[in-house]
C-alpha positions as a printed NumPy array, in Angstrom:
array([[ -0.393,  -0.204,  -0.12 ],
       [  3.169,   2.503,   0.885],
       [  4.345,   1.839,  -2.997],
       [  0.717,   2.04 ,  -4.354],
       [  0.442,   5.609,  -2.721],
       [  4.333,   6.983,  -2.805],
       [  3.555,   6.214,  -6.801],
       [ -0.221,   8.262,  -7.109],
       [  1.568,  10.509,  -5.614],
       [  4.211,  10.832,  -7.484],
       [  2.102,  11.509, -10.631],
       [ -0.353,  13.791,  -9.218],
       [  2.84 ,  15.418,  -9.242],
       [  3.737,  15.114, -12.416],
       [  0.483,  16.408, -13.889],
       [  0.225,  19.7  , -11.535],
       [  2.149,  22.798, -12.39 ],
       [  2.5  ,  25.382, -10.127],
       [  4.068,  29.374, -11.289],
       [  6.534,  27.7  ,  -8.9  ],
       [  8.566,  25.568, -11.107],
       [  8.904,  28.463, -13.417],
       [  9.717,  31.085, -10.861],
       [ 13.558,  33.063, -11.009],
       [ 14.248,  34.854,  -8.297],
       [ 17.388,  37.764,  -9.561],
       [ 19.155,  40.246,  -7.03 ],
       [ 19.23 ,  43.961,  -9.303],
       [ 22.132,  46.289,  -7.179],
       [ 21.628,  49.867,  -7.468],
       [ 24.435,  50.428,  -9.603],
       [ 22.297,  48.279, -12.113],
       [ 19.122,  49.449, -12.101],
       [ 20.687,  53.366, -12.447],
       [ 22.364,  52.223, -15.325],
       [ 18.683,  51.373, -17.295],
       [ 17.137,  54.217, -16.251],
       [ 20.202,  56.496, -17.048],
       [ 20.654,  54.482, -20.523],
       [ 17.492,  53.09 , -21.167],
       [ 14.521,  54.165, -19.359],
       [ 13.283,  57.528, -21.308],
       [ 10.199,  58.546, -19.197],
       [  8.588,  61.047, -22.442],
       [  8.683,  57.689, -24.687],
       [  7.701,  55.617, -22.007],
       [  4.723,  53.146, -23.808],
       [  1.048,  52.493, -21.93 ],
       [  2.404,  55.162, -19.471],
       [  4.797,  51.668, -17.45 ],
       [  6.368,  53.07 , -13.614],
       [  9.905,  52.448, -14.34 ],
       [  9.65 ,  49.604, -12.078],
       [  7.483,  47.942, -14.489],
       [  9.715,  49.021, -18.011],
       [ 12.456,  47.597, -16.409],
       [ 10.916,  44.317, -15.602],
       [  9.901,  43.66 , -19.313],
       [ 13.3  ,  44.822, -20.38 ],
       [ 14.895,  42.489, -18.353],
       [ 12.643,  39.486, -18.982],
       [ 13.488,  40.778, -22.578],
       [ 16.954,  40.91 , -22.194],
       [ 16.723,  37.084, -20.491],
       [ 14.836,  35.404, -23.584],
       [ 17.433,  36.979, -26.169],
       [ 19.94 ,  34.594, -23.64 ],
       [ 17.312,  31.932, -23.605],
       [ 16.979,  31.454, -27.431]])
């Protein structure tokens, strides 16, 4: 019964996807954020009224996707 129970749990676990399966933590230094603000972010052209933080998140996402593809 213990063996069958373990196999059932593994089967259930393989069919269940959680955000934790696809999340990553990345530490950002103040220097990196300031570089972004001075070299990439342009408050005059900011698309759709995004905040600097949201723009930085989108920038990082784009850069990570370039590295991964």
